[in-house]
C-alpha positions as CSV (number, residue, x, y, z in Angstrom):
1,M,5.3,0.4,53.4
2,P,5.7,-2.4,50.7
3,K,7.5,-1.5,47.5
4,R,5.4,-0.4,44.2
5,L,5.6,-3.6,42.0
6,Q,4.3,-2.6,38.8
7,A,6.0,-0.1,36.8
8,R,4.5,3.3,36.2
9,R,4.4,3.0,32.5
10,L,1.6,0.6,33.1
11,D,-0.7,3.1,35.0
12,G,-4.0,3.0,33.7
13,L,-3.4,0.3,30.9
14,D,-4.5,-2.8,32.9
15,K,-8.5,-2.6,31.8
16,N,-9.1,-4.6,28.3
17,P,-12.6,-4.1,26.9
18,W,-11.9,-7.3,24.9
19,V,-11.5,-9.6,27.9
20,E,-14.9,-8.3,29.1
21,F,-17.5,-8.5,26.3
22,V,-16.0,-12.0,25.1
23,K,-16.4,-13.5,28.6
24,L,-20.0,-11.8,28.8
25,A,-20.7,-13.4,25.5
26,S,-19.6,-16.7,26.4
27,E,-21.5,-16.9,29.4
28,N,-24.5,-15.5,27.4
29,D,-24.0,-18.1,24.7
30,A,-24.1,-15.3,22.2
31,V,-23.0,-14.9,18.5
32,N,-19.2,-13.5,18.4
33,L,-19.6,-11.1,15.7
34,G,-16.8,-8.8,17.7
35,Q,-13.5,-10.6,17.4
36,G,-11.8,-10.0,14.0
37,F,-10.6,-13.6,13.2
38,P,-11.7,-15.8,10.3
39,D,-13.6,-18.9,11.4
40,F,-12.7,-21.0,8.6
41,P,-9.5,-22.7,7.4
42,P,-6.7,-20.8,5.6
43,P,-6.4,-21.4,1.7
44,D,-5.6,-24.9,1.0
45,F,-1.8,-24.3,-0.5
46,A,-1.1,-22.2,2.9
47,V,-2.4,-25.3,4.9
48,E,0.3,-27.7,3.0
49,A,2.6,-25.2,3.2
50,L,2.7,-25.5,6.9
51,R,2.2,-29.1,6.7
52,D,5.3,-29.5,4.8
53,A,7.2,-27.0,7.5
54,V,6.4,-29.0,10.3
55,S,7.1,-32.6,8.4
56,G,10.0,-32.0,6.1
57,N,13.3,-30.2,7.1
58,F,14.1,-31.0,10.3
59,M,16.3,-28.0,10.7
60,L,13.1,-25.6,10.3
61,N,12.3,-27.0,14.1
62,Q,15.6,-25.1,15.3
63,Y,16.3,-21.3,15.3
64,T,16.5,-19.2,12.3
65,K,18.2,-15.7,11.7
66,A,17.1,-13.1,14.2
67,F,15.6,-11.0,11.6
68,G,13.7,-13.2,9.9
69,Y,13.8,-16.6,8.0
70,P,15.8,-15.9,4.8
71,P,13.4,-17.2,2.0
72,L,10.9,-15.0,3.8
73,T,12.9,-12.3,4.0
74,K,13.8,-12.5,0.2
75,I,10.3,-12.9,-1.0
76,L,8.9,-10.0,0.9
77,A,11.8,-8.1,-0.1
78,S,10.9,-9.0,-3.8
79,F,7.1,-9.1,-3.7
80,F,6.7,-5.6,-1.7
81,G,9.6,-3.7,-3.9
82,K,7.7,-3.9,-6.9
83,L,4.8,-2.6,-5.3
84,L,6.9,0.3,-3.5
85,G,8.8,1.0,-6.5
86,Q,11.7,0.3,-4.3
87,E,15.0,-2.0,-3.9
88,I,14.3,-3.5,-1.1
89,D,17.3,-5.3,0.9
90,P,16.5,-8.7,2.6
91,L,19.1,-8.2,5.3
92,K,18.4,-4.1,6.0
93,N,15.2,-3.2,5.0
94,V,12.6,-6.3,6.2
95,L,12.2,-7.3,10.0
96,V,9.9,-10.4,10.5
97,T,8.2,-10.0,13.8
98,V,6.0,-11.5,16.2
99,G,2.5,-10.7,14.1
100,A,2.1,-7.4,13.1
101,Y,1.7,-6.2,16.9
102,G,5.1,-7.3,17.4
103,A,5.9,-4.9,14.8
104,L,3.7,-2.0,16.0
105,F,5.1,-2.6,19.6
106,T,8.9,-2.7,18.3
107,A,8.6,0.4,16.3
108,F,7.5,2.4,19.2
109,Q,9.9,1.0,21.2
110,A,12.7,2.0,18.8
111,L,11.6,5.6,17.8
112,V,9.2,7.0,20.7
113,D,11.2,8.7,23.0
114,E,10.0,10.3,26.5
115,G,7.8,13.4,25.6
116,D,7.9,12.8,22.1
117,E,4.4,13.3,20.3
118,V,2.4,10.7,18.6
119,I,-0.3,11.8,16.4
120,I,-3.0,8.9,16.1
121,I,-6.3,9.3,13.5
122,E,-9.4,8.3,15.6
123,P,-11.2,6.0,15.1
124,F,-7.7,3.7,15.8
125,F,-7.1,0.1,16.6
126,D,-6.8,0.2,20.4
127,C,-3.1,-1.0,21.1
128,Y,-1.7,2.3,19.2
129,E,-2.6,4.6,22.6
130,P,-0.9,2.2,25.3
131,M,2.3,1.5,23.1
132,T,2.8,5.1,23.0
133,L,2.4,5.6,26.3
134,M,4.5,2.7,27.3
135,A,7.2,4.3,25.3
136,G,6.9,7.4,27.2
137,G,5.0,9.2,24.3
138,R,2.2,11.5,24.3
139,P,-0.7,10.7,21.8
140,V,-2.3,13.3,19.9
141,F,-5.6,12.8,18.4
142,V,-7.6,14.0,15.3
143,S,-10.6,12.6,14.2
144,L,-12.1,11.4,10.9
145,K,-15.0,13.3,10.7
146,P,-18.5,11.5,9.5
147,P,-20.9,13.2,7.0
148,P,-24.0,14.8,8.1
149,T,-26.8,12.1,8.4
150,K,-29.3,11.6,5.4
151,D,-32.6,9.7,6.1
152,Q,-33.0,6.3,4.1
153,E,-29.3,6.4,3.2
154,L,-26.8,4.3,4.7
155,D,-23.5,6.1,5.2
156,C,-20.3,5.0,3.9
157,S,-16.7,4.9,5.3
158,S,-14.8,6.8,2.4
159,N,-17.0,9.7,3.6
160,W,-15.1,10.0,6.9
161,Q,-12.7,12.4,6.4
162,L,-9.8,14.3,7.9
163,D,-10.0,18.2,8.3
164,P,-6.9,19.1,6.8
165,T,-6.6,22.2,8.8
166,E,-7.2,20.3,12.3
167,L,-4.4,17.8,11.2
168,A,-1.8,20.6,10.2
169,S,-2.2,22.0,13.7
170,K,-1.7,18.6,15.5
171,F,2.2,18.8,13.9
172,T,4.5,20.7,16.3
173,S,8.0,20.3,17.2
174,R,7.7,18.0,19.3
175,T,5.8,15.5,17.0
176,K,7.9,12.4,16.4
177,A,5.6,10.3,14.3
178,I,1.9,9.7,12.9
179,I,0.1,6.0,12.8
180,V,-2.0,5.6,9.5
181,N,-4.3,2.6,9.4
182,T,-5.4,1.9,5.8
183,P,-7.8,0.0,5.5
184,N,-9.0,1.0,8.9
185,N,-10.1,-0.8,11.8
186,P,-12.7,-0.2,12.8
187,L,-14.2,1.9,10.4
188,G,-13.6,0.2,7.0
189,K,-12.2,3.4,5.3
190,V,-9.0,2.8,2.7
191,F,-7.5,6.5,2.6
192,S,-7.4,8.2,-1.1
193,K,-4.4,9.1,-2.6
194,A,-5.0,12.8,-1.9
195,E,-5.5,12.2,1.8
196,L,-2.4,10.1,1.9
197,E,-0.4,13.1,-0.3
198,L,-1.6,15.3,2.4
199,V,-0.3,13.2,5.3
200,A,2.8,12.6,3.3
201,S,3.3,16.5,2.9
202,L,2.7,17.3,6.5
203,C,5.4,14.5,7.5
204,Q,8.2,15.8,5.1
205,Q,7.4,19.4,6.5
206,H,7.9,18.4,10.1
207,D,10.6,15.8,9.8
208,V,8.2,13.1,11.1
209,V,8.2,9.4,10.8
210,C,4.9,7.6,9.5
211,I,4.2,4.3,11.0
212,T,1.8,2.6,8.7
213,D,-0.6,-0.1,9.6
214,E,-1.4,-1.9,6.2
215,V,-2.2,-5.6,7.3
216,Y,-5.7,-5.7,5.6
217,Q,-4.1,-4.3,2.0
218,W,-5.6,-6.9,0.2
219,L,-9.3,-6.7,1.8
220,V,-10.6,-3.6,-0.5
221,Y,-14.1,-3.8,-2.1
222,D,-16.2,-2.1,-4.7
223,G,-13.4,-1.3,-6.9
224,Y,-11.4,0.5,-4.4
225,Q,-7.4,0.4,-4.5
226,H,-5.2,0.4,-1.3
227,I,-2.1,3.0,-1.7
228,S,1.1,2.2,0.6
229,I,2.2,6.1,1.8
230,A,5.7,4.9,1.4
231,S,5.0,4.6,-2.6
232,L,4.6,8.4,-2.7
233,P,7.5,10.7,-3.5
234,G,9.9,10.9,-0.7
235,M,8.0,8.9,1.7
236,W,10.0,5.4,1.7
237,E,12.7,7.4,3.5
238,R,10.3,8.1,6.4
239,T,8.0,5.3,6.6
240,L,7.6,2.0,8.4
241,T,5.0,-0.2,6.6
242,I,3.5,-2.9,8.6
243,G,1.8,-6.5,7.4
244,S,0.5,-9.6,8.7
245,A,0.3,-12.6,7.3
246,G,-2.3,-13.9,9.7
247,K,-4.7,-11.0,7.6
248,T,-3.0,-11.8,4.7
249,F,-3.7,-15.6,4.5
250,S,-6.2,-15.9,7.1
251,A,-4.3,-17.6,9.6
252,T,-4.6,-15.1,12.5
253,G,-2.9,-17.9,15.0
254,W,0.4,-18.0,13.1
255,K,1.6,-14.8,14.3
256,V,3.8,-13.5,11.8
257,G,4.4,-9.9,10.7
258,W,6.8,-7.6,9.0
259,V,8.1,-4.4,8.9
260,L,9.8,-2.6,5.8
261,G,11.3,0.6,5.7
262,P,14.8,2.1,5.2
263,D,17.8,0.9,6.9
264,S,18.0,4.6,8.9
265,L,14.9,3.6,10.6
266,M,15.2,-0.1,10.7
267,K,18.3,-0.6,12.2
268,H,16.8,1.0,15.5
269,L,13.9,-2.1,15.6
270,R,16.7,-4.4,15.0
271,T,18.2,-3.2,18.3
272,V,14.6,-3.7,20.3
273,H,14.1,-7.0,18.2
274,Q,17.8,-8.6,19.1
275,N,17.3,-7.7,22.9
276,S,13.9,-8.8,23.4
277,L,12.3,-11.3,20.9
278,Y,15.2,-12.0,19.2
279,H,13.8,-14.5,17.1
280,C,10.3,-15.6,15.5
281,P,9.3,-19.3,15.2
282,T,10.9,-21.1,12.1
283,Q,7.9,-23.1,10.5
284,T,5.4,-20.4,10.2
285,Q,7.8,-18.4,8.8
286,A,8.7,-20.7,6.0
287,A,5.1,-21.6,5.7
288,V,4.3,-17.6,4.9
289,A,7.1,-17.8,2.4
290,Q,5.8,-20.9,0.6
291,S,2.6,-19.1,0.4
292,F,4.1,-15.8,-0.9
293,Q,6.3,-17.6,-3.6
294,R,2.6,-19.1,-4.8
295,E,1.0,-15.7,-4.6
296,Q,4.0,-14.2,-6.5
297,L,3.2,-16.7,-9.2
298,H,-0.4,-16.0,-9.8
299,F,-0.1,-12.4,-8.8
300,G,-3.1,-10.4,-10.5
301,Q,-4.5,-13.4,-12.3
302,P,-8.0,-14.6,-11.4
303,T,-6.1,-17.7,-9.8
304,S,-4.5,-15.3,-7.3
305,Y,-5.7,-15.8,-3.7
306,F,-5.4,-11.9,-3.2
307,V,-8.1,-11.4,-6.0
308,Q,-10.3,-14.5,-5.2
309,F,-10.5,-13.6,-1.0
310,P,-11.4,-9.9,-1.1
311,Q,-14.4,-11.1,-3.2
312,A,-15.7,-14.0,-1.3
313,V,-15.5,-11.4,1.9
314,Q,-17.4,-8.9,0.0
315,R,-19.9,-10.9,-0.5
316,K,-20.0,-11.6,3.3
317,R,-20.0,-7.9,3.9
318,E,-23.6,-7.4,1.7
319,H,-24.9,-10.7,3.4
320,M,-24.3,-8.9,7.0
321,T,-25.5,-5.1,5.6
322,R,-28.6,-6.5,4.9
323,S,-29.1,-8.5,8.1
324,L,-28.3,-5.8,10.0
325,E,-30.5,-3.4,8.3
326,S,-33.4,-5.7,8.9
327,V,-33.6,-4.7,12.6
328,G,-32.9,-0.8,12.4
329,L,-29.2,-1.3,12.5
330,R,-27.8,1.0,10.1
331,P,-24.2,-0.2,8.8
332,V,-21.4,2.4,7.4
333,I,-20.8,0.6,4.3
334,S,-17.1,-0.9,4.8
335,K,-14.6,-0.6,1.9
336,G,-12.1,-2.6,3.5
337,S,-11.0,-4.4,6.5
338,Y,-12.6,-7.2,8.3
339,F,-15.0,-5.0,9.8
340,L,-18.0,-2.6,9.7
341,I,-19.7,-0.1,12.1
342,A,-23.3,0.3,12.7
343,D,-25.1,3.6,13.6
344,I,-27.1,3.1,16.8
345,S,-28.7,6.3,17.0
346,D,-32.2,5.2,16.9
347,F,-31.8,2.7,19.6
348,K,-29.9,5.7,21.6
349,S,-33.4,7.9,21.2
350,K,-35.7,5.2,21.4
351,M,-34.1,3.6,24.9
352,P,-31.7,6.0,26.0
353,D,-31.5,4.6,30.0
354,L,-29.9,1.1,29.3
355,P,-28.3,0.0,32.6
356,G,-24.9,1.0,33.1
357,A,-22.4,3.3,35.0
358,V,-23.2,6.8,35.2
359,D,-20.3,7.3,33.2
360,E,-20.5,4.8,30.6
361,P,-20.8,5.0,27.1
362,Y,-23.9,4.5,25.3
363,D,-22.5,1.9,22.9
364,R,-20.8,-0.2,25.7
365,R,-24.2,-0.1,27.5
366,F,-26.1,-1.3,24.1
367,V,-23.7,-4.2,23.3
368,K,-23.8,-5.6,27.0
369,W,-27.9,-5.3,26.3
370,M,-27.5,-6.8,22.9
371,I,-25.5,-9.8,24.3
372,K,-28.0,-10.8,27.3
373,N,-31.2,-9.8,25.4
374,K,-30.3,-10.8,21.5
375,G,-27.5,-13.3,21.8
376,L,-25.1,-11.2,19.4
377,M,-21.8,-10.0,20.5
378,A,-20.3,-6.7,19.0
379,I,-17.6,-4.1,20.0
380,P,-18.4,-0.7,20.9
381,V,-16.7,1.9,19.1
382,S,-16.4,4.5,21.5
383,T,-13.3,2.2,22.8
384,F,-11.5,2.9,19.4
385,Y,-11.4,6.5,20.5
386,S,-9.6,8.7,23.3
387,Q,-11.3,9.4,26.2
388,P,-12.3,13.2,25.8
389,H,-14.1,12.1,22.5
390,Q,-15.8,8.7,23.5
391,K,-18.6,10.8,24.1
392,H,-19.2,12.0,20.7
393,F,-19.1,8.5,19.0
394,D,-20.9,6.4,21.4
395,H,-23.6,5.4,18.9
396,Y,-21.9,3.1,16.9
397,I,-20.7,-0.7,17.6
398,R,-18.5,-2.9,15.3
399,F,-19.4,-6.4,13.9
400,C,-16.6,-8.5,11.8
401,F,-18.3,-10.1,8.8
402,V,-15.0,-12.1,8.0
403,K,-17.1,-15.0,9.2
404,D,-18.6,-18.5,7.9
405,Q,-21.4,-18.7,5.6
406,S,-21.2,-22.5,4.7
407,V,-21.8,-25.5,7.7
408,L,-18.5,-27.5,7.4
409,M,-17.2,-29.0,10.9
410,Q,-20.0,-27.3,12.9
411,D,-24.0,-27.6,13.2
412,E,-24.3,-23.8,12.2
413,S,-22.2,-21.2,10.5
414,T,-21.6,-18.0,12.6
415,L,-23.7,-16.0,9.8
416,Q,-26.5,-18.3,9.6
417,A,-26.1,-18.2,13.8
418,M,-26.5,-14.5,13.3
419,D,-29.3,-14.5,11.0
420,K,-31.4,-16.5,13.3
421,K,-30.9,-14.3,15.9
422,L,-31.4,-11.5,13.7
423,Q,-34.5,-13.2,12.5
424,E,-35.7,-13.6,16.1
425,W,-35.6,-9.7,16.9
426,K,-37.0,-9.1,13.9
427,D,-40.0,-10.9,14.8
428,E,-40.1,-9.4,18.4
429,L,-40.3,-5.9,16.7
430,G,-43.3,-6.8,14.5
431,A,-45.1,-8.1,17.2
């Protein structure tokens, strides 16, 4: 009998829906509206900062401090200290990681032990569950509930709510952490102060750590305000706040993320970091530091990228919403993030028997049909739910609207290509 090769903690985690759908989209030359990345350049000041880092000080080609390039940890401490109402120590309260993904993994490995329970709010960014399992933890799921459907009226992500009683029931003596993602991927929900106060109260009552994924904090729309749960009374001491330069400056390939938190938690993350990655690329850290220094000078002013970018992205969201509606999809109005979800219930009732495996959720079958027959790719929202809950949410698909509307280096922008495909679909419906 040959020895088992893979570690048991990998059991059941090898399937990745992104690989499957991206491959299918590529084979069918479909417009990729599924993956969450901009297809336009970062702001000029960020590109210039990276250029300076690469061509300037030659020592930026070498290692920097293990827990973060000092000018970056210093500006992160200064910038977010004001927002969180804390005196943040760059050496004790900041850790720079390989993207927010790296920050999440480091947090799980540092804090979640065998048998610990981690509360995950559904729909959830799909890495939370496998990261919990790989750390030996047990995911405990609680779903945001959509409101009753109203004819002719589009739903809004802010209408999806947690049931306070159900949420409270998930906290037990075994609960180690809860993950809060605001603005939420895939829903686009921006959690209100009252909702965060409910979570904060339960965390304090049960001595639970809050891991808060705030990578889309600058992308909020329609006058909504992002609130960091770490800024609420009594929460700094038990919260890890995770951010991303990729989402902040539209440079997802730079893979620079960070964690902010009290030293009592951060010292354990540093232990994981120094014994795994140890160090992140110096030049991209330098570019992010320079970009934040620029933003600190312009913060809150019309010249701030954090003011201008969400205004531009909101227009893209409105464009996509109108376009999807034209073929009978029912978008749920996103109030934050890169994403919106669309209700496909009408299609489910009209064509329920799309090809697929017997137990395959309807939204997965619909996305495959849409890629092959309509040339458009989205992501099935059941992917963002635990196995037992997928069947209840298999009538939504996720779209990324942070895509280019103008023609620059390419023959046709992504949103123009989308509109062309949707017009062909609309013409077929009218035939």
